[in-house]
C-alpha positions as CSV (number, residue, x, y, z in Angstrom):
1,M,6.2,-47.6,-118.9
2,N,4.6,-46.6,-122.2
3,R,6.5,-43.6,-123.6
4,Q,5.3,-42.1,-126.8
5,P,7.3,-40.2,-129.4
6,T,7.7,-36.4,-129.0
7,T,4.4,-34.6,-129.8
8,M,3.8,-33.2,-133.2
9,S,3.0,-29.7,-131.9
10,R,6.5,-29.6,-130.4
11,R,8.1,-30.6,-133.7
12,R,6.0,-28.1,-135.6
13,A,7.0,-25.3,-133.3
14,L,10.6,-26.1,-133.6
15,G,10.3,-26.6,-137.4
16,T,8.8,-23.1,-137.9
17,S,11.3,-21.2,-135.7
18,A,14.2,-19.7,-137.6
19,C,16.1,-22.6,-139.1
20,G,14.1,-25.1,-136.9
21,F,15.3,-28.0,-134.8
22,G,18.1,-28.9,-137.2
23,A,19.8,-25.5,-136.8
24,L,19.3,-25.7,-133.1
25,A,21.0,-29.1,-133.1
26,A,23.8,-27.9,-135.3
27,S,24.3,-24.8,-133.1
28,A,24.4,-26.9,-130.0
29,M,27.0,-29.2,-131.5
30,L,29.2,-26.5,-132.8
31,T,29.2,-24.6,-129.6
32,G,29.9,-27.7,-127.6
33,E,26.5,-27.8,-125.9
34,S,24.3,-30.8,-126.1
35,L,20.6,-31.1,-126.7
36,G,20.8,-34.4,-125.0
37,A,21.6,-32.6,-121.8
38,F,18.0,-31.4,-121.7
39,E,16.8,-35.0,-121.8
40,K,18.5,-36.5,-118.8
41,V,18.5,-40.3,-118.6
42,P,16.9,-42.4,-117.4
43,T,13.9,-40.6,-118.9
44,Q,11.5,-42.7,-116.7
45,P,11.9,-43.9,-113.1
46,F,12.8,-47.5,-112.6
47,H,10.0,-49.9,-112.0
48,H,11.8,-51.2,-109.0
49,L,15.3,-51.0,-107.5
50,P,17.8,-52.3,-110.1
51,K,20.7,-54.6,-109.3
52,A,22.5,-53.9,-112.5
53,K,23.3,-50.8,-114.6
54,R,24.4,-52.5,-117.8
55,I,24.6,-55.7,-119.8
56,I,27.5,-57.2,-121.8
57,F,26.1,-59.9,-124.1
58,L,28.7,-62.3,-125.4
59,F,26.8,-63.8,-128.4
60,M,28.2,-67.1,-129.6
61,Q,26.7,-67.2,-133.1
62,G,25.7,-70.7,-134.4
63,G,25.0,-72.6,-131.2
64,V,27.6,-74.0,-128.8
65,S,27.2,-77.6,-127.9
66,Q,26.1,-77.8,-124.3
67,V,27.2,-81.4,-123.9
68,D,30.7,-80.5,-125.0
69,S,31.1,-77.4,-122.9
70,F,29.2,-76.9,-119.6
71,D,26.6,-79.7,-119.4
72,Q,28.4,-83.0,-118.7
73,K,26.5,-86.2,-119.6
74,P,28.4,-89.3,-118.4
75,L,25.8,-91.5,-120.0
76,L,26.9,-90.3,-123.5
77,Q,30.2,-92.0,-122.9
78,K,28.7,-95.2,-121.6
79,R,26.2,-95.5,-124.5
80,N,28.2,-94.0,-127.2
81,G,27.1,-95.2,-130.7
82,E,23.8,-96.6,-129.4
83,A,20.8,-95.9,-131.7
84,L,17.8,-94.3,-130.1
85,L,14.6,-92.6,-131.2
86,F,14.5,-88.8,-130.7
87,D,12.0,-86.1,-131.2
88,D,14.2,-84.6,-133.8
89,A,13.0,-81.0,-134.3
90,R,13.7,-80.8,-138.0
91,Q,12.2,-84.2,-138.8
92,L,9.1,-83.5,-136.6
93,A,8.5,-80.3,-138.6
94,K,8.8,-82.2,-141.9
95,T,7.2,-85.6,-141.2
96,G,5.7,-85.5,-137.7
97,R,7.6,-88.7,-136.8
98,R,10.4,-89.5,-134.3
99,T,13.8,-90.3,-135.8
100,T,16.5,-92.8,-134.9
101,H,20.0,-91.3,-134.3
102,K,23.2,-92.6,-132.7
103,L,24.5,-91.1,-129.5
104,M,27.9,-89.4,-129.7
105,D,30.2,-88.9,-126.7
106,S,32.0,-85.7,-126.3
107,P,35.6,-85.7,-127.6
108,W,36.6,-83.4,-124.8
109,K,37.2,-84.3,-121.2
110,F,35.4,-82.6,-118.3
111,R,37.2,-81.5,-115.2
112,R,35.9,-80.0,-111.9
113,Y,36.7,-76.4,-111.1
114,G,36.3,-74.0,-108.2
115,E,34.8,-74.5,-104.7
116,T,31.6,-75.6,-106.4
117,G,33.4,-78.4,-108.2
118,K,31.5,-77.5,-111.4
119,P,32.4,-79.8,-114.4
120,V,33.6,-77.9,-117.4
121,S,35.1,-79.4,-120.6
122,D,38.6,-78.8,-121.9
123,L,37.1,-76.4,-124.4
124,F,36.9,-73.6,-121.8
125,P,39.7,-74.0,-119.3
126,A,40.1,-70.2,-118.7
127,T,36.4,-69.5,-118.3
128,A,36.3,-72.5,-116.0
129,E,38.5,-70.7,-113.5
130,H,35.6,-68.3,-112.9
131,V,32.8,-70.9,-112.3
132,D,32.3,-69.7,-108.7
133,D,31.2,-66.3,-110.1
134,L,28.9,-67.8,-112.8
135,C,25.2,-68.7,-112.7
136,F,24.5,-71.6,-115.2
137,L,21.0,-72.0,-116.7
138,H,21.0,-75.6,-118.0
139,G,17.3,-75.8,-118.7
140,M,17.1,-73.3,-121.6
141,H,14.8,-73.8,-124.5
142,T,13.7,-71.5,-127.3
143,E,11.8,-71.2,-130.5
144,G,13.1,-71.9,-134.0
145,V,15.2,-74.8,-135.2
146,A,17.0,-72.8,-138.0
147,H,19.6,-70.1,-137.3
148,G,17.5,-67.2,-138.8
149,P,14.3,-67.7,-136.7
150,A,16.2,-68.7,-133.5
151,T,18.6,-65.8,-133.8
152,L,15.8,-63.3,-134.3
153,F,13.9,-64.9,-131.4
154,L,17.0,-64.5,-129.2
155,H,17.4,-60.9,-130.0
156,C,13.8,-59.7,-130.6
157,G,11.5,-62.2,-128.8
158,A,9.8,-63.0,-132.1
159,S,10.8,-64.6,-135.4
160,N,7.8,-63.9,-137.6
161,F,7.3,-60.2,-137.1
162,I,9.7,-57.2,-137.1
163,R,10.1,-56.2,-133.5
164,P,12.6,-54.2,-131.5
165,S,15.8,-55.9,-130.3
166,F,16.6,-56.5,-126.7
167,G,19.2,-53.8,-126.6
168,S,16.8,-51.3,-128.1
169,W,14.2,-52.1,-125.4
170,V,16.9,-51.5,-122.7
171,F,18.0,-48.2,-124.3
172,Y,14.3,-47.1,-124.7
173,G,13.5,-48.0,-121.1
174,L,16.7,-46.6,-119.4
175,G,18.5,-44.3,-121.9
176,S,22.2,-43.9,-121.7
177,E,24.3,-42.9,-118.8
178,N,26.5,-40.8,-121.1
179,A,24.9,-38.2,-123.4
180,N,28.0,-38.4,-125.7
181,L,27.6,-42.1,-126.3
182,P,24.7,-44.3,-127.5
183,G,22.9,-46.5,-125.0
184,F,23.2,-49.6,-127.2
185,V,26.3,-50.7,-129.1
186,T,26.9,-53.9,-131.0
187,I,30.4,-55.0,-131.9
188,A,31.1,-56.7,-135.2
189,P,27.5,-58.0,-135.9
190,S,26.9,-60.5,-138.7
191,V,24.8,-59.5,-141.7
192,G,23.2,-62.9,-141.8
193,N,20.3,-64.5,-139.9
194,G,18.4,-61.3,-139.3
195,G,21.3,-58.9,-139.8
196,P,20.4,-55.3,-138.7
197,R,17.1,-56.5,-137.3
198,N,19.1,-58.1,-134.4
199,Y,20.1,-54.6,-133.3
200,G,17.2,-52.6,-134.8
201,S,14.6,-50.6,-133.1
202,A,11.7,-51.6,-135.4
203,F,8.6,-49.5,-134.4
204,L,10.4,-47.9,-131.4
205,P,11.7,-44.4,-132.2
206,P,14.7,-44.9,-134.5
207,Q,17.2,-43.3,-132.1
208,F,17.0,-46.4,-130.0
209,Q,18.6,-48.7,-132.6
210,G,22.0,-50.1,-131.9
211,T,25.2,-48.4,-133.0
212,K,27.4,-50.8,-135.0
213,I,31.1,-50.8,-134.4
214,G,33.2,-52.9,-136.8
215,S,32.3,-56.0,-138.9
216,P,33.1,-59.7,-138.7
217,G,36.6,-60.3,-140.0
218,S,37.6,-56.6,-140.0
219,K,40.9,-55.7,-138.5
220,Q,39.8,-52.4,-137.0
221,L,37.0,-51.6,-134.6
222,E,35.7,-48.2,-135.7
223,I,32.4,-46.3,-136.0
224,D,31.3,-45.5,-139.5
225,S,31.6,-41.8,-140.2
226,L,31.0,-39.8,-143.3
227,T,33.3,-37.0,-142.2
228,R,36.1,-38.6,-140.2
229,D,38.7,-38.2,-143.0
230,L,38.1,-34.4,-143.3
231,P,39.8,-31.6,-141.3
232,M,37.8,-30.4,-138.3
233,A,36.8,-27.2,-139.9
234,E,35.4,-29.0,-142.9
235,Q,33.6,-31.5,-140.7
236,R,31.9,-28.7,-138.9
237,T,30.8,-27.1,-142.2
238,Q,29.5,-30.4,-143.5
239,V,27.6,-31.3,-140.3
240,Q,26.0,-27.8,-140.2
241,L,24.9,-28.1,-143.9
242,L,23.4,-31.5,-143.3
243,Q,21.5,-30.2,-140.3
244,Q,20.2,-27.2,-142.2
245,M,19.0,-29.6,-144.9
246,N,17.3,-31.7,-142.3
247,A,15.6,-28.5,-140.9
248,Q,14.3,-27.6,-144.3
249,Q,12.8,-31.1,-144.7
250,L,11.3,-30.8,-141.2
251,R,9.6,-27.6,-142.1
252,R,8.4,-28.9,-145.4
253,R,6.9,-32.1,-144.0
254,G,5.6,-30.5,-140.8
255,G,7.7,-32.8,-138.7
256,T,8.2,-36.6,-138.8
257,E,9.6,-39.1,-136.4
258,E,12.2,-40.3,-138.9
259,L,13.6,-36.8,-139.4
260,D,13.5,-36.1,-135.7
261,A,15.6,-39.2,-135.2
262,A,17.9,-38.4,-138.0
263,I,18.6,-35.0,-136.5
264,K,19.2,-36.5,-133.1
265,S,21.4,-39.2,-134.6
266,M,23.5,-36.5,-136.4
267,E,23.9,-34.6,-133.2
268,L,25.0,-37.8,-131.3
269,A,27.3,-38.8,-134.2
270,W,29.1,-35.5,-133.9
271,R,29.5,-35.8,-130.2
272,M,30.7,-39.4,-130.6
273,Q,33.4,-38.2,-133.1
274,Q,34.8,-36.1,-130.3
275,V,34.8,-38.8,-127.5
276,G,34.6,-42.0,-129.5
277,P,38.2,-42.2,-130.5
278,E,39.2,-42.0,-126.9
279,V,37.0,-44.9,-125.9
280,L,38.1,-47.0,-128.9
281,N,41.8,-46.4,-128.3
282,L,42.9,-49.7,-126.7
283,S,46.5,-48.6,-126.8
284,Q,45.9,-46.6,-123.6
285,E,45.6,-49.9,-121.7
286,S,48.6,-51.4,-119.9
287,P,50.6,-54.3,-121.3
288,A,49.3,-56.4,-118.5
289,T,45.7,-55.7,-119.4
290,L,46.3,-56.4,-123.1
291,H,47.9,-59.7,-122.1
292,R,45.0,-60.5,-119.8
293,Y,42.6,-60.3,-122.8
294,G,44.9,-62.2,-125.1
295,I,45.5,-59.3,-127.4
296,D,49.2,-60.2,-127.6
297,D,48.3,-63.6,-129.1
298,P,47.1,-63.9,-132.7
299,T,44.7,-66.6,-131.8
300,T,42.8,-64.5,-129.2
301,K,43.7,-60.9,-130.5
302,S,40.4,-60.3,-132.4
303,Y,37.9,-61.3,-129.7
304,G,40.2,-60.0,-127.0
305,E,40.0,-56.5,-128.5
306,K,36.2,-56.7,-128.7
307,C,35.9,-57.8,-125.0
308,L,38.3,-55.0,-123.9
309,L,36.3,-52.5,-125.9
310,A,33.1,-53.8,-124.2
311,R,34.7,-53.1,-120.8
312,R,35.7,-49.6,-121.9
313,L,32.2,-48.9,-123.2
314,A,30.7,-50.2,-120.0
315,E,32.9,-47.8,-118.0
316,A,31.8,-45.0,-120.2
317,G,28.1,-45.5,-119.5
318,V,26.7,-47.6,-122.4
319,R,23.7,-49.6,-121.2
320,F,23.8,-52.6,-123.5
321,I,26.9,-53.9,-125.3
322,Q,26.8,-56.9,-127.5
323,V,30.1,-58.6,-128.4
324,N,29.5,-60.9,-131.3
325,Y,31.6,-63.9,-132.2
326,G,30.8,-65.1,-135.7
327,D,31.1,-64.3,-139.3
328,N,29.1,-63.4,-142.4
329,S,29.1,-66.9,-143.9
330,A,26.0,-69.0,-144.6
331,N,27.2,-71.3,-141.8
332,P,27.7,-69.4,-138.5
333,A,30.8,-69.9,-136.4
334,W,29.7,-72.6,-133.9
335,D,27.5,-74.5,-136.5
336,Q,29.4,-77.8,-136.7
337,H,27.1,-80.2,-138.5
338,S,30.0,-82.3,-139.9
339,N,33.2,-81.1,-138.1
340,L,32.6,-81.0,-134.4
341,P,36.4,-80.6,-133.6
342,K,36.1,-77.1,-135.1
343,H,34.5,-76.2,-131.8
344,A,38.0,-76.2,-130.4
345,T,39.2,-73.6,-132.8
346,H,36.4,-71.2,-131.8
347,A,36.8,-71.9,-128.1
348,Q,40.5,-71.1,-128.3
349,A,39.6,-67.8,-129.9
350,V,37.1,-66.7,-127.2
351,D,38.0,-68.5,-123.9
352,R,40.9,-66.4,-122.7
353,P,39.3,-63.0,-123.7
354,I,36.1,-64.0,-121.8
355,A,38.1,-65.0,-118.8
356,G,40.0,-61.7,-119.0
357,L,36.8,-59.7,-119.2
358,L,35.4,-61.4,-116.1
359,A,38.6,-60.9,-114.1
360,D,38.9,-57.3,-115.2
361,L,35.3,-56.4,-114.4
362,K,35.6,-58.0,-111.0
363,E,38.9,-56.4,-110.2
364,R,37.5,-52.9,-111.1
365,G,34.4,-53.5,-109.1
366,L,32.2,-53.4,-112.2
367,L,31.0,-56.9,-112.0
368,E,28.7,-56.0,-109.1
369,D,26.4,-53.9,-111.3
370,T,27.3,-55.4,-114.8
371,I,25.6,-58.4,-116.1
372,V,27.7,-60.6,-118.4
373,W,25.4,-62.9,-120.5
374,W,27.0,-65.7,-122.5
375,G,25.2,-67.9,-125.0
376,G,24.0,-68.7,-128.5
377,E,20.6,-69.0,-130.2
378,F,20.3,-72.7,-129.3
379,G,22.3,-75.7,-128.4
380,R,23.3,-78.9,-130.3
381,T,22.0,-82.5,-130.3
382,P,23.7,-85.2,-128.2
383,Y,23.5,-87.5,-131.2
384,A,25.7,-87.6,-134.2
385,Q,25.1,-86.1,-137.6
386,N,26.7,-86.6,-141.0
387,N,28.3,-90.0,-140.4
388,G,29.2,-89.2,-136.8
389,T,31.3,-86.1,-137.4
390,G,29.0,-83.3,-136.1
391,R,25.8,-82.3,-134.2
392,D,22.6,-80.8,-135.4
393,H,20.7,-77.8,-134.0
394,N,18.9,-78.3,-130.7
395,P,16.4,-75.6,-129.4
396,G,14.9,-78.0,-126.8
397,G,17.7,-77.9,-124.3
398,F,20.9,-75.9,-123.9
399,T,23.0,-73.8,-121.5
400,V,23.7,-70.1,-121.0
401,W,25.5,-68.6,-118.2
402,L,25.2,-65.2,-116.4
403,A,27.7,-63.3,-114.2
404,G,27.4,-60.3,-111.9
405,G,24.4,-58.0,-111.7
406,G,22.9,-59.7,-108.7
407,F,22.7,-63.2,-110.1
408,R,23.6,-66.1,-107.8
409,R,27.3,-67.0,-107.9
410,G,28.6,-70.6,-108.3
411,Y,25.1,-71.8,-109.0
412,S,23.6,-74.2,-111.5
413,Y,19.9,-74.0,-112.2
414,G,17.8,-76.5,-114.2
415,S,18.8,-79.5,-116.2
416,T,18.4,-81.4,-119.4
417,D,17.7,-85.1,-119.6
418,E,20.3,-87.8,-119.1
419,F,21.6,-87.3,-122.7
420,G,21.4,-83.5,-122.7
421,F,18.6,-83.3,-125.3
422,Q,15.6,-81.8,-123.7
423,S,15.1,-79.4,-120.8
424,I,13.3,-81.3,-118.0
425,Q,13.8,-79.4,-114.8
426,G,14.1,-75.7,-114.0
427,K,13.1,-75.0,-117.6
428,V,13.8,-71.4,-118.8
429,H,12.3,-70.2,-122.0
430,M,14.0,-67.4,-123.9
431,H,11.0,-65.1,-122.9
432,D,11.8,-66.0,-119.2
433,L,15.5,-65.1,-119.7
434,H,14.6,-61.8,-121.2
435,A,12.1,-61.0,-118.4
436,T,14.8,-61.9,-115.8
437,L,17.5,-59.8,-117.4
438,L,15.1,-56.8,-117.6
439,H,14.1,-57.3,-114.0
440,Q,17.8,-57.0,-112.9
441,M,18.0,-53.7,-114.8
442,G,15.0,-52.4,-112.8
443,L,12.5,-52.9,-115.6
444,D,9.2,-54.9,-115.3
445,H,8.9,-56.8,-118.6
446,E,5.1,-56.5,-118.4
447,R,5.2,-52.7,-118.0
448,L,7.9,-51.9,-120.5
449,T,5.6,-51.4,-123.5
450,F,5.2,-49.3,-126.6
451,R,1.9,-48.6,-128.4
452,H,2.0,-49.5,-132.1
453,A,-0.7,-50.2,-134.6
454,G,-3.4,-49.9,-131.9
455,R,-1.9,-52.2,-129.3
456,D,0.8,-52.3,-126.6
457,F,3.8,-54.3,-127.5
458,R,6.5,-55.6,-125.2
459,L,9.7,-57.7,-125.6
460,T,8.2,-60.8,-124.1
461,D,4.9,-60.6,-126.0
462,V,2.3,-62.1,-123.6
463,Y,4.7,-64.6,-122.0
464,G,7.7,-64.6,-119.7
465,R,8.3,-64.9,-116.0
466,V,11.2,-63.7,-113.8
467,I,13.3,-66.7,-112.6
468,T,13.7,-65.6,-109.0
469,D,15.7,-68.7,-108.0
470,V,18.7,-67.4,-109.9
471,I,18.7,-64.0,-108.2
472,E,20.7,-63.3,-105.1
473,S,18.5,-62.5,-102.1
C-alpha cells in the first residue's frame, strides 16, 4: 500500500471553481452533508483478513518495573543486596565498561491468578483477575535508554528522525469507521518526551495526525474548539468565513497539501462538534458502569474516565485510541529512580480502570475485535539505584501485555534472564511488536509505505517480523 496525496490537478480544478474546495466543504457542512462520505473507509483493501478493527493503547509513561509487576524473579529475593556486574546501558554509553550494582528484591508479593496460575504482584490485583485473557510478552527490548528517545521509538519506530506515529500509520492505512470522528485519538498526552510528535503524522498527509482530547491533570476531557462557546448561528457563520478564507488561499497558491488538510480538518471539526459531545458525555453510562471503572472513587476517577471514554470511542468507530497515564513533568509518572514505592500510587490509580475496561469490552463482545495494548517505553533494572530506593531505566528487557484482537489468551511468551535484566528467549523488539499489531489489523508492515524524499518509508523501517507464536490459530 503506497497511497499518494490527492493530485494537484484535482486541487487546481476545485480551487478555480466558484469559491473552490473551501466553499464546497463549508456548504457540505452547513447542509448536513459530508465530503467524507465520498471517501469511504477503508480507502484501500486490507492486505489480508484482519482479526481486529481497532486498538486501545494504555500507555504507562515512564517505564513500569517488570520485576515488580508481571515478571516474577524469585532469585532477586534470594540474592537481595548482592553486588554484581551489569551491562548498565547508561554507563556503557558513557564509558564502555560494565558496572557493579546491588540486586534489589521487589517490595511487593506475587500471587498466582486464573486457570493459568500466572504470578502477578500486589501492584495489579484487579488486572490480575483477567490474566486468562491476556497475552504477556516478557522478552521485550527496545532502543533508547532515556525517556525522550525511547518514547519516540515506541510511538514512531525511530528516535533520530521525525516520522509518523503508530496511530497515524493505522489511520492512514485503514481510515476511520465513522466519517464524523477521526481515526486516531490520543487522550491526555504529555507535552514532554516528544510531545505532539508522538501523535503526529510527520510526512504523511496532515489529516492523519492524532486528535488530542484533554491534557494531563485537566479535570475535563474535551476537544479544543475555537467556536464551542458561541451560539450555533454564529458558529456556522465563523466556520463558513474560515472556509472561504481557506478557499481564497487555495486559489492564490494553486493548491497545497497543508491547505487541503486544513480544509478537511475544519470540516471534520465541524462534524465532531455535532457528535463529539454525545461521545464524551460519560453521564449517560449507568452507575454500575461508572463504578466498574472506578469513577466513583477519587483515586481512580481520572484514569477511569479516560478508559471509559476509550471504550465509547471504540464503539463509535475510532481505529486507534491512546489512553495516556502520565504528566507534563520532567520525570514521567512511573520513573522511580529514588522512590520505588511510588509505583503503588500509580498502580492504584490505573489498576481498577484497566480491569473495568477489559471486563466491559468482553461483556459487550468488543474484545474479540479490539486489541488492548498495555506498556511503557521500557522497563526498569533489577538492581537498586540511589542508595537502594529506586530502579534505573532498562530497555534491554521488559514486559508488555496484549488482550483481544486474535492474540492468544492466558499465554506468556519469551523471558528475561534470572534477574529480569535482559531478554534472552522469545525476544521481541519494538519493531516486531509494531509489525505484529499491524498484522492483526490486516496490514502488512512491509507494504504499508509512503513515498517521501525519494524513498518509501514504513513504520518498521527495514526491520520487524510478525510474532506468529502469540497469535491464535
